[in-house]
C-alpha positions as YAML, in Angstrom:
chain: A
units: angstrom
residues:
- id: 1
  name: MET
  ca: [2.11, -45.56, 32.54]
- id: 2
  name: SER
  ca: [1.33, -45.40, 28.95]
- id: 3
  name: ILE
  ca: [1.76, -48.44, 26.87]
- id: 4
  name: LEU
  ca: [4.89, -47.63, 25.31]
- id: 5
  name: GLY
  ca: [5.95, -47.58, 28.88]
- id: 6
  name: THR
  ca: [4.86, -50.86, 29.82]
- id: 7
  name: LEU
  ca: [6.55, -52.32, 26.79]
- id: 8
  name: LYS
  ca: [9.93, -50.78, 27.61]
- id: 9
  name: VAL
  ca: [9.44, -52.22, 31.42]
- id: 10
  name: MET
  ca: [8.98, -55.52, 29.86]
- id: 11
  name: LEU
  ca: [11.43, -55.61, 27.79]
- id: 12
  name: THR
  ca: [14.25, -54.30, 30.03]
- id: 13
  name: ALA
  ca: [12.72, -56.55, 33.22]
- id: 14
  name: ASP
  ca: [13.60, -59.62, 30.43]
- id: 15
  name: SER
  ca: [17.40, -58.23, 29.10]
- id: 16
  name: GLY
  ca: [18.82, -60.03, 31.98]
- id: 17
  name: LYS
  ca: [17.78, -63.75, 31.38]
- id: 18
  name: PHE
  ca: [18.95, -63.02, 27.48]
- id: 19
  name: ALA
  ca: [22.03, -62.27, 28.53]
- id: 20
  name: GLN
  ca: [22.93, -65.08, 30.58]
- id: 21
  name: ASP
  ca: [21.71, -67.33, 27.98]
- id: 22
  name: MET
  ca: [23.64, -65.90, 25.56]
- id: 23
  name: LYS
  ca: [26.47, -66.44, 27.82]
- id: 24
  name: ALA
  ca: [25.52, -69.89, 28.24]
- id: 25
  name: GLY
  ca: [25.10, -70.06, 24.36]
- id: 26
  name: GLN
  ca: [28.60, -68.95, 23.93]
- id: 27
  name: LYS
  ca: [30.39, -71.25, 26.47]
- id: 28
  name: ALA
  ca: [28.80, -74.15, 24.21]
- id: 29
  name: VAL
  ca: [30.14, -72.96, 20.94]
- id: 30
  name: ASN
  ca: [33.58, -72.40, 22.48]
- id: 31
  name: ALA
  ca: [33.38, -76.01, 24.11]
- id: 32
  name: PHE
  ca: [32.04, -77.53, 20.64]
- id: 33
  name: LYS
  ca: [35.14, -75.50, 18.83]
- id: 34
  name: ASP
  ca: [37.37, -76.96, 20.94]
- id: 35
  name: GLU
  ca: [36.21, -80.63, 20.29]
- id: 36
  name: ILE
  ca: [37.05, -80.34, 16.59]
- id: 37
  name: PRO
  ca: [40.90, -79.26, 15.61]
- id: 38
  name: GLY
  ca: [40.73, -76.42, 13.60]
- id: 39
  name: LEU
  ca: [37.11, -75.57, 13.88]
- id: 40
  name: GLY
  ca: [37.99, -72.80, 15.98]
- id: 41
  name: LYS
  ca: [40.43, -71.47, 13.55]
- id: 42
  name: ALA
  ca: [38.05, -71.99, 10.70]
- id: 43
  name: LEU
  ca: [35.22, -69.99, 12.92]
- id: 44
  name: ASN
  ca: [37.51, -67.29, 13.65]
- id: 45
  name: LEU
  ca: [38.78, -66.41, 9.88]
- id: 46
  name: LEU
  ca: [34.70, -66.29, 9.39]
- id: 47
  name: THR
  ca: [34.70, -63.58, 11.77]
- id: 48
  name: ASN
  ca: [37.45, -61.56, 10.04]
- id: 49
  name: PRO
  ca: [35.68, -58.70, 7.30]
- id: 50
  name: ALA
  ca: [38.58, -59.11, 4.83]
- id: 51
  name: VAL
  ca: [38.43, -62.74, 5.01]
- id: 52
  name: LEU
  ca: [34.37, -62.57, 4.39]
- id: 53
  name: ALA
  ca: [35.02, -60.08, 1.29]
- id: 54
  name: GLY
  ca: [37.55, -62.20, -0.24]
- id: 55
  name: SER
  ca: [35.33, -65.24, -0.14]
- id: 56
  name: ALA
  ca: [32.68, -63.68, -1.11]
- id: 57
  name: ILE
  ca: [34.59, -62.16, -4.41]
- id: 58
  name: VAL
  ca: [36.25, -65.65, -5.25]
- id: 59
  name: ALA
  ca: [32.25, -67.33, -5.10]
- id: 60
  name: LEU
  ca: [31.43, -64.71, -7.34]
- id: 61
  name: GLY
  ca: [33.92, -65.19, -9.80]
- id: 62
  name: LYS
  ca: [32.97, -69.16, -9.34]
- id: 63
  name: PHE
  ca: [29.55, -68.77, -10.29]
- id: 64
  name: ALA
  ca: [30.43, -66.02, -13.61]
- id: 65
  name: GLN
  ca: [32.76, -68.82, -14.55]
- id: 66
  name: ASP
  ca: [30.13, -71.50, -14.03]
- id: 67
  name: SER
  ca: [27.26, -69.60, -15.52]
- id: 68
  name: PHE
  ca: [29.69, -68.19, -18.87]
- id: 69
  name: LYS
  ca: [30.66, -72.39, -19.31]
- id: 70
  name: GLU
  ca: [26.78, -73.17, -19.20]
- id: 71
  name: TYR
  ca: [25.95, -70.23, -21.62]
- id: 72
  name: VAL
  ca: [28.62, -71.43, -24.18]
- id: 73
  name: ALA
  ca: [27.29, -75.01, -23.60]
- id: 74
  name: TYR
  ca: [23.96, -74.09, -24.42]
- id: 75
  name: ALA
  ca: [25.31, -72.23, -27.97]
- id: 76
  name: ASP
  ca: [27.02, -74.83, -29.41]
- id: 77
  name: GLN
  ca: [24.01, -77.23, -28.57]
- id: 78
  name: VAL
  ca: [21.75, -74.68, -30.44]
- id: 79
  name: ARG
  ca: [24.54, -74.48, -32.75]
- id: 80
  name: ASP
  ca: [24.80, -78.06, -33.84]
- id: 81
  name: LEU
  ca: [20.85, -78.50, -33.63]
- id: 82
  name: SER
  ca: [20.61, -75.60, -36.27]
- id: 83
  name: ARG
  ca: [23.08, -77.10, -38.47]
- id: 84
  name: ALA
  ca: [21.42, -80.75, -38.00]
- id: 85
  name: LEU
  ca: [18.11, -78.82, -38.68]
- id: 86
  name: ASP
  ca: [18.88, -77.01, -41.41]
- id: 87
  name: THR
  ca: [17.42, -74.17, -39.53]
- id: 88
  name: ASN
  ca: [18.25, -70.95, -37.45]
- id: 89
  name: ALA
  ca: [19.56, -70.43, -34.42]
- id: 90
  name: GLU
  ca: [16.12, -68.90, -32.96]
- id: 91
  name: GLU
  ca: [14.42, -72.21, -34.08]
- id: 92
  name: SER
  ca: [16.47, -74.52, -32.76]
- id: 93
  name: SER
  ca: [16.55, -72.64, -29.62]
- id: 94
  name: LYS
  ca: [12.94, -72.69, -29.22]
- id: 95
  name: LEU
  ca: [12.91, -76.74, -29.37]
- id: 96
  name: ILE
  ca: [16.00, -77.13, -26.70]
...
């Protein structure tokens, strides 16, 4: 028997134990969902692709908004410092 054939036999031999362990894990997750009210619904929402896509879009929008606010705050700091030191924005930005 070749090495590849031996490897295939070893992998298929252990898949039954893996399936049992996965079922036991799923039972544990289901029991945990039942213990905390609302957790089961929240986990089910996360498995819905449309909800995941919508959540990703919202998170991306929040990230863009926060980034823009930080950029504007930095630009304000550079402008204020350049006015106070009577320098240009490039020189002031190097000091911040």
